[in-house]
C-alpha positions as CSV (number, residue, x, y, z in Angstrom):
1,M,12.3,-6.4,-12.6
2,P,11.8,-4.4,-16.1
3,R,8.2,-2.6,-16.6
4,R,7.5,-5.7,-19.2
5,T,8.3,-8.6,-17.3
6,A,6.0,-7.2,-14.1
7,R,3.1,-6.5,-16.2
8,L,3.4,-10.3,-17.3
9,L,3.3,-11.0,-14.3
10,M,0.2,-9.2,-13.4
11,G,-2.9,-11.5,-14.1
12,P,-6.3,-10.4,-14.9
13,D,-7.2,-10.8,-11.1
14,S,-4.5,-7.7,-11.1
15,S,-5.8,-4.2,-9.8
16,R,-4.0,-1.0,-7.8
17,F,-5.7,1.2,-5.1
18,V,-4.6,4.2,-3.8
19,A,-5.6,4.7,0.0
20,R,-5.3,7.4,2.7
21,V,-5.0,6.2,6.1
22,V,-6.1,8.7,8.9
23,G,-5.2,8.5,12.6
24,R,-2.3,8.4,14.7
25,V,-0.4,6.9,11.8
26,Q,2.9,9.1,11.8
27,G,5.9,8.7,14.2
28,V,4.8,5.0,15.0
29,G,6.4,3.0,12.3
30,Y,3.3,2.7,10.2
31,R,5.3,3.6,6.6
32,Y,7.5,0.5,7.6
33,F,4.9,-1.8,8.9
34,V,3.0,-1.2,5.5
35,R,6.3,-1.9,3.2
36,S,6.9,-4.9,5.3
37,R,3.4,-6.1,4.6
38,A,3.4,-5.2,1.0
39,G,6.8,-7.1,0.7
40,E,5.3,-10.5,2.2
41,L,2.3,-9.9,0.0
42,R,4.7,-9.1,-3.3
43,L,2.8,-5.8,-3.9
44,G,4.3,-3.1,-5.9
45,G,3.5,0.4,-4.6
46,S,4.6,3.2,-2.1
47,V,3.9,4.9,1.4
48,Q,4.0,8.5,2.2
49,N,3.6,11.0,5.1
50,L,1.1,13.3,4.1
51,P,1.6,17.3,5.4
52,N,-1.8,16.7,7.1
53,G,-0.8,14.0,9.2
54,S,-2.5,11.2,7.2
55,V,-0.6,8.6,5.1
56,R,-0.8,7.9,1.4
57,V,-0.6,4.0,0.4
58,E,-0.7,3.1,-3.7
59,A,-0.4,-0.8,-4.2
60,E,-0.9,-3.1,-7.1
61,G,-1.1,-6.9,-7.3
62,P,-3.5,-9.6,-7.1
63,R,-6.9,-8.4,-5.8
64,A,-6.9,-11.3,-3.1
65,E,-3.1,-9.9,-1.5
66,L,-4.5,-6.1,-2.1
67,L,-7.5,-6.9,0.1
68,R,-5.3,-8.7,2.8
69,L,-3.1,-5.4,2.8
70,L,-6.2,-3.1,2.9
71,S,-7.1,-5.5,6.2
72,D,-3.8,-4.7,7.6
73,L,-4.0,-0.9,7.1
74,R,-7.1,-0.9,9.1
75,E,-5.0,-2.3,12.1
76,G,-1.3,-0.8,11.5
77,P,1.2,-1.5,14.0
78,P,1.0,-1.7,17.6
79,A,1.5,1.8,18.3
80,A,-1.0,3.0,15.2
81,V,-4.6,4.6,15.6
82,V,-6.2,3.8,12.6
83,E,-9.5,5.8,12.3
84,R,-10.5,5.6,8.4
85,V,-8.9,4.2,5.3
86,D,-10.3,5.8,2.1
87,I,-9.8,3.8,-0.8
88,E,-9.9,4.4,-4.7
89,W,-9.6,1.5,-7.0
90,H,-8.1,1.7,-10.2
91,P,-6.6,-0.4,-13.1
92,P,-2.6,-1.9,-12.6
93,R,0.6,0.1,-13.7
94,G,2.9,-2.9,-13.6
95,T,5.0,-1.6,-10.4
96,S,6.6,-4.6,-9.1
97,N,8.8,-2.6,-6.2
98,F,7.3,-1.0,-3.0
99,L,9.1,1.9,-1.6
100,I,8.8,4.5,1.0
101,L,8.6,7.8,-0.3
102,A,9.7,11.1,1.3
103,G,6.8,13.3,2.6
């Protein structure tokens, strides 16, 4: 979807967050879990393993769906143990795809 079209789909309630998920979140399918859930919620963004063992999630879309994703990030897939989710809110950029980034 072209960037211009993605921006048109973003309403006034759209936002973006960058989250760092800390705990046992690598090697347990966490990134695939996040991508699947973000797809169900029709959110754009990315998920990436970080060298320190945490996972970075950037997501954007309607705020209600972002809050649903945040709830899911705190749970994770069955093998994950989430200790903490640090969140920063930002203005949306118009991203429509959700990607797993190398990390």
